[in-house]
PyMOL CGO cylinders between C-alpha atoms (Angstrom):
from pymol import cmd
from pymol.cgo import CYLINDER

trace = [
    CYLINDER, -81.63, 86.66, 52.21, -80.60, 83.21, 53.37, 0.3, 1, 1, 1, 1, 1, 1,
    CYLINDER, -80.60, 83.21, 53.37, -80.61, 82.62, 57.10, 0.3, 1, 1, 1, 1, 1, 1,
    CYLINDER, -80.61, 82.62, 57.10, -77.95, 80.47, 58.81, 0.3, 1, 1, 1, 1, 1, 1,
    CYLINDER, -77.95, 80.47, 58.81, -80.43, 77.63, 59.15, 0.3, 1, 1, 1, 1, 1, 1,
    CYLINDER, -80.43, 77.63, 59.15, -81.16, 77.70, 55.40, 0.3, 1, 1, 1, 1, 1, 1,
    CYLINDER, -81.16, 77.70, 55.40, -77.61, 77.44, 54.06, 0.3, 1, 1, 1, 1, 1, 1,
    CYLINDER, -77.61, 77.44, 54.06, -74.71, 79.47, 52.72, 0.3, 1, 1, 1, 1, 1, 1,
    CYLINDER, -74.71, 79.47, 52.72, -75.01, 82.13, 49.98, 0.3, 1, 1, 1, 1, 1, 1,
    CYLINDER, -75.01, 82.13, 49.98, -72.08, 83.14, 47.75, 0.3, 1, 1, 1, 1, 1, 1,
    CYLINDER, -72.08, 83.14, 47.75, -72.03, 86.53, 46.04, 0.3, 1, 1, 1, 1, 1, 1,
    CYLINDER, -72.03, 86.53, 46.04, -69.53, 88.10, 43.64, 0.3, 1, 1, 1, 1, 1, 1,
    CYLINDER, -69.53, 88.10, 43.64, -69.84, 91.85, 43.04, 0.3, 1, 1, 1, 1, 1, 1,
    CYLINDER, -69.84, 91.85, 43.04, -73.28, 91.75, 44.67, 0.3, 1, 1, 1, 1, 1, 1,
    CYLINDER, -73.28, 91.75, 44.67, -74.61, 89.11, 42.26, 0.3, 1, 1, 1, 1, 1, 1,
    CYLINDER, -74.61, 89.11, 42.26, -75.55, 85.66, 43.49, 0.3, 1, 1, 1, 1, 1, 1,
    CYLINDER, -75.55, 85.66, 43.49, -72.86, 83.19, 42.44, 0.3, 1, 1, 1, 1, 1, 1,
    CYLINDER, -72.86, 83.19, 42.44, -74.19, 80.15, 44.20, 0.3, 1, 1, 1, 1, 1, 1,
    CYLINDER, -74.19, 80.15, 44.20, -75.92, 78.74, 47.20, 0.3, 1, 1, 1, 1, 1, 1,
    CYLINDER, -75.92, 78.74, 47.20, -75.22, 75.73, 49.36, 0.3, 1, 1, 1, 1, 1, 1,
    CYLINDER, -75.22, 75.73, 49.36, -78.48, 74.70, 51.03, 0.3, 1, 1, 1, 1, 1, 1,
    CYLINDER, -78.48, 74.70, 51.03, -78.46, 73.04, 54.42, 0.3, 1, 1, 1, 1, 1, 1,
    CYLINDER, -78.46, 73.04, 54.42, -77.49, 69.38, 54.03, 0.3, 1, 1, 1, 1, 1, 1,
    CYLINDER, -77.49, 69.38, 54.03, -76.19, 69.75, 50.44, 0.3, 1, 1, 1, 1, 1, 1,
    CYLINDER, -76.19, 69.75, 50.44, -72.60, 68.81, 51.29, 0.3, 1, 1, 1, 1, 1, 1,
    CYLINDER, -72.60, 68.81, 51.29, -73.59, 65.64, 53.12, 0.3, 1, 1, 1, 1, 1, 1,
    CYLINDER, -73.59, 65.64, 53.12, -76.04, 64.73, 50.33, 0.3, 1, 1, 1, 1, 1, 1,
    CYLINDER, -76.04, 64.73, 50.33, -73.30, 65.19, 47.70, 0.3, 1, 1, 1, 1, 1, 1,
    CYLINDER, -73.30, 65.19, 47.70, -70.94, 63.05, 49.78, 0.3, 1, 1, 1, 1, 1, 1,
    CYLINDER, -70.94, 63.05, 49.78, -73.50, 60.25, 49.79, 0.3, 1, 1, 1, 1, 1, 1,
    CYLINDER, -73.50, 60.25, 49.79, -74.55, 60.55, 46.14, 0.3, 1, 1, 1, 1, 1, 1,
    CYLINDER, -74.55, 60.55, 46.14, -71.13, 60.89, 44.50, 0.3, 1, 1, 1, 1, 1, 1,
    CYLINDER, -71.13, 60.89, 44.50, -69.03, 59.04, 47.09, 0.3, 1, 1, 1, 1, 1, 1,
    CYLINDER, -69.03, 59.04, 47.09, -66.35, 61.72, 46.85, 0.3, 1, 1, 1, 1, 1, 1,
    CYLINDER, -66.35, 61.72, 46.85, -63.52, 60.98, 49.27, 0.3, 1, 1, 1, 1, 1, 1,
    CYLINDER, -63.52, 60.98, 49.27, -62.98, 64.61, 50.30, 0.3, 1, 1, 1, 1, 1, 1,
    CYLINDER, -62.98, 64.61, 50.30, -66.67, 65.01, 51.20, 0.3, 1, 1, 1, 1, 1, 1,
    CYLINDER, -66.67, 65.01, 51.20, -67.25, 61.83, 53.18, 0.3, 1, 1, 1, 1, 1, 1,
    CYLINDER, -67.25, 61.83, 53.18, -65.69, 63.24, 56.36, 0.3, 1, 1, 1, 1, 1, 1,
    CYLINDER, -65.69, 63.24, 56.36, -68.56, 65.73, 56.45, 0.3, 1, 1, 1, 1, 1, 1,
    CYLINDER, -68.56, 65.73, 56.45, -71.05, 62.92, 56.96, 0.3, 1, 1, 1, 1, 1, 1,
    CYLINDER, -71.05, 62.92, 56.96, -70.13, 62.85, 60.65, 0.3, 1, 1, 1, 1, 1, 1,
    CYLINDER, -70.13, 62.85, 60.65, -71.05, 66.54, 61.03, 0.3, 1, 1, 1, 1, 1, 1,
    CYLINDER, -71.05, 66.54, 61.03, -74.38, 68.30, 61.32, 0.3, 1, 1, 1, 1, 1, 1,
    CYLINDER, -74.38, 68.30, 61.32, -76.62, 69.32, 58.40, 0.3, 1, 1, 1, 1, 1, 1,
    CYLINDER, -76.62, 69.32, 58.40, -74.51, 72.50, 58.13, 0.3, 1, 1, 1, 1, 1, 1,
    CYLINDER, -74.51, 72.50, 58.13, -71.23, 70.56, 57.65, 0.3, 1, 1, 1, 1, 1, 1,
    CYLINDER, -71.23, 70.56, 57.65, -68.58, 71.60, 56.85, 0.3, 1, 1, 1, 1, 1, 1,
    CYLINDER, -68.58, 71.60, 56.85, -69.66, 75.06, 58.03, 0.3, 1, 1, 1, 1, 1, 1,
    CYLINDER, -69.66, 75.06, 58.03, -70.63, 73.81, 61.49, 0.3, 1, 1, 1, 1, 1, 1,
    CYLINDER, -70.63, 73.81, 61.49, -67.08, 74.29, 62.81, 0.3, 1, 1, 1, 1, 1, 1,
    CYLINDER, -67.08, 74.29, 62.81, -64.12, 76.65, 62.34, 0.3, 1, 1, 1, 1, 1, 1,
    CYLINDER, -64.12, 76.65, 62.34, -62.61, 76.52, 58.85, 0.3, 1, 1, 1, 1, 1, 1,
    CYLINDER, -62.61, 76.52, 58.85, -60.26, 78.39, 56.54, 0.3, 1, 1, 1, 1, 1, 1,
    CYLINDER, -60.26, 78.39, 56.54, -61.49, 80.18, 53.46, 0.3, 1, 1, 1, 1, 1, 1,
    CYLINDER, -61.49, 80.18, 53.46, -59.27, 79.59, 50.45, 0.3, 1, 1, 1, 1, 1, 1,
    CYLINDER, -59.27, 79.59, 50.45, -59.66, 81.51, 47.21, 0.3, 1, 1, 1, 1, 1, 1,
    CYLINDER, -59.66, 81.51, 47.21, -58.01, 80.36, 44.05, 0.3, 1, 1, 1, 1, 1, 1,
    CYLINDER, -58.01, 80.36, 44.05, -58.35, 79.40, 40.46, 0.3, 1, 1, 1, 1, 1, 1,
    CYLINDER, -58.35, 79.40, 40.46, -58.57, 75.70, 39.86, 0.3, 1, 1, 1, 1, 1, 1,
    CYLINDER, -58.57, 75.70, 39.86, -58.32, 74.49, 36.31, 0.3, 1, 1, 1, 1, 1, 1,
    CYLINDER, -58.32, 74.49, 36.31, -58.44, 71.02, 34.88, 0.3, 1, 1, 1, 1, 1, 1,
    CYLINDER, -58.44, 71.02, 34.88, -59.98, 69.68, 38.07, 0.3, 1, 1, 1, 1, 1, 1,
    CYLINDER, -59.98, 69.68, 38.07, -62.10, 66.57, 38.12, 0.3, 1, 1, 1, 1, 1, 1,
    CYLINDER, -62.10, 66.57, 38.12, -65.77, 67.07, 39.03, 0.3, 1, 1, 1, 1, 1, 1,
    CYLINDER, -65.77, 67.07, 39.03, -65.43, 70.85, 39.53, 0.3, 1, 1, 1, 1, 1, 1,
    CYLINDER, -65.43, 70.85, 39.53, -67.37, 71.48, 36.33, 0.3, 1, 1, 1, 1, 1, 1,
    CYLINDER, -67.37, 71.48, 36.33, -69.85, 69.18, 34.61, 0.3, 1, 1, 1, 1, 1, 1,
    CYLINDER, -69.85, 69.18, 34.61, -68.76, 67.64, 31.32, 0.3, 1, 1, 1, 1, 1, 1,
    CYLINDER, -68.76, 67.64, 31.32, -70.00, 69.71, 28.38, 0.3, 1, 1, 1, 1, 1, 1,
    CYLINDER, -70.00, 69.71, 28.38, -69.42, 69.90, 24.63, 0.3, 1, 1, 1, 1, 1, 1,
    CYLINDER, -69.42, 69.90, 24.63, -67.12, 72.94, 24.93, 0.3, 1, 1, 1, 1, 1, 1,
    CYLINDER, -67.12, 72.94, 24.93, -65.16, 71.58, 27.92, 0.3, 1, 1, 1, 1, 1, 1,
    CYLINDER, -65.16, 71.58, 27.92, -61.76, 70.40, 26.62, 0.3, 1, 1, 1, 1, 1, 1,
    CYLINDER, -61.76, 70.40, 26.62, -61.49, 67.46, 29.04, 0.3, 1, 1, 1, 1, 1, 1,
    CYLINDER, -61.49, 67.46, 29.04, -63.77, 64.95, 30.73, 0.3, 1, 1, 1, 1, 1, 1,
    CYLINDER, -63.77, 64.95, 30.73, -64.11, 64.35, 34.45, 0.3, 1, 1, 1, 1, 1, 1,
    CYLINDER, -64.11, 64.35, 34.45, -61.91, 61.48, 35.55, 0.3, 1, 1, 1, 1, 1, 1,
    CYLINDER, -61.91, 61.48, 35.55, -59.45, 61.75, 32.64, 0.3, 1, 1, 1, 1, 1, 1,
    CYLINDER, -59.45, 61.75, 32.64, -55.86, 61.16, 33.67, 0.3, 1, 1, 1, 1, 1, 1,
    CYLINDER, -55.86, 61.16, 33.67, -54.61, 64.06, 31.50, 0.3, 1, 1, 1, 1, 1, 1,
    CYLINDER, -54.61, 64.06, 31.50, -57.36, 66.60, 32.26, 0.3, 1, 1, 1, 1, 1, 1,
    CYLINDER, -57.36, 66.60, 32.26, -54.96, 69.46, 33.07, 0.3, 1, 1, 1, 1, 1, 1,
    CYLINDER, -54.96, 69.46, 33.07, -52.89, 68.79, 29.95, 0.3, 1, 1, 1, 1, 1, 1,
    CYLINDER, -52.89, 68.79, 29.95, -56.00, 68.81, 27.73, 0.3, 1, 1, 1, 1, 1, 1,
    CYLINDER, -56.00, 68.81, 27.73, -57.14, 72.04, 29.38, 0.3, 1, 1, 1, 1, 1, 1,
    CYLINDER, -57.14, 72.04, 29.38, -53.79, 73.67, 28.65, 0.3, 1, 1, 1, 1, 1, 1,
    CYLINDER, -53.79, 73.67, 28.65, -53.73, 72.40, 25.06, 0.3, 1, 1, 1, 1, 1, 1,
    CYLINDER, -53.73, 72.40, 25.06, -57.11, 74.14, 24.52, 0.3, 1, 1, 1, 1, 1, 1,
    CYLINDER, -57.11, 74.14, 24.52, -55.77, 77.50, 25.80, 0.3, 1, 1, 1, 1, 1, 1,
    CYLINDER, -55.77, 77.50, 25.80, -56.49, 79.28, 22.51, 0.3, 1, 1, 1, 1, 1, 1,
    CYLINDER, -56.49, 79.28, 22.51, -60.21, 78.85, 23.21, 0.3, 1, 1, 1, 1, 1, 1,
    CYLINDER, -60.21, 78.85, 23.21, -60.26, 80.07, 26.84, 0.3, 1, 1, 1, 1, 1, 1,
    CYLINDER, -60.26, 80.07, 26.84, -57.17, 82.26, 27.38, 0.3, 1, 1, 1, 1, 1, 1,
    CYLINDER, -57.17, 82.26, 27.38, -58.64, 85.33, 25.59, 0.3, 1, 1, 1, 1, 1, 1,
    CYLINDER, -58.64, 85.33, 25.59, -61.46, 85.36, 28.15, 0.3, 1, 1, 1, 1, 1, 1,
    CYLINDER, -61.46, 85.36, 28.15, -58.99, 85.89, 31.00, 0.3, 1, 1, 1, 1, 1, 1,
    CYLINDER, -58.99, 85.89, 31.00, -58.83, 89.66, 31.14, 0.3, 1, 1, 1, 1, 1, 1,
    CYLINDER, -58.83, 89.66, 31.14, -55.65, 91.14, 32.63, 0.3, 1, 1, 1, 1, 1, 1,
    CYLINDER, -55.65, 91.14, 32.63, -54.11, 87.66, 32.81, 0.3, 1, 1, 1, 1, 1, 1,
    CYLINDER, -54.11, 87.66, 32.81, -55.16, 86.55, 36.26, 0.3, 1, 1, 1, 1, 1, 1,
    CYLINDER, -55.16, 86.55, 36.26, -57.43, 86.42, 39.24, 0.3, 1, 1, 1, 1, 1, 1,
    CYLINDER, -57.43, 86.42, 39.24, -57.70, 89.70, 41.14, 0.3, 1, 1, 1, 1, 1, 1,
    CYLINDER, -57.70, 89.70, 41.14, -59.51, 90.04, 44.46, 0.3, 1, 1, 1, 1, 1, 1,
    CYLINDER, -59.51, 90.04, 44.46, -60.13, 93.45, 46.03, 0.3, 1, 1, 1, 1, 1, 1,
    CYLINDER, -60.13, 93.45, 46.03, -61.56, 92.14, 49.29, 0.3, 1, 1, 1, 1, 1, 1,
    CYLINDER, -61.56, 92.14, 49.29, -63.49, 89.28, 50.86, 0.3, 1, 1, 1, 1, 1, 1,
    CYLINDER, -63.49, 89.28, 50.86, -66.27, 89.66, 53.40, 0.3, 1, 1, 1, 1, 1, 1,
    CYLINDER, -66.27, 89.66, 53.40, -67.58, 86.82, 55.52, 0.3, 1, 1, 1, 1, 1, 1,
    CYLINDER, -67.58, 86.82, 55.52, -70.67, 87.23, 57.66, 0.3, 1, 1, 1, 1, 1, 1,
    CYLINDER, -70.67, 87.23, 57.66, -72.12, 84.90, 60.27, 0.3, 1, 1, 1, 1, 1, 1,
    CYLINDER, -72.12, 84.90, 60.27, -75.78, 85.66, 60.86, 0.3, 1, 1, 1, 1, 1, 1,
]
cmd.load_cgo(trace, "trace")
């Protein structure tokens, strides 16, 4: 179990989905110079989780830098028509979307 001083753990259906170690957001802001992360540099090592925030769940497709470029990815990060290329490749990914959408039963957030 990750303690609050270690970072943030993300679980889906009890399985570990990801982990954000302490300082990872500020390190990413420095390394990749991403505009939406640079404001976190002024925060603590736990930024952006060191202050009140909203939790937003959604399905983002065709986004730049959300997924690393790979052979089976239908677009490249930084492409101006990433979302269009994603949609044009729908025959390859649409069958994997069971029941046609994102369904969430509940969300639990714990502060330890």
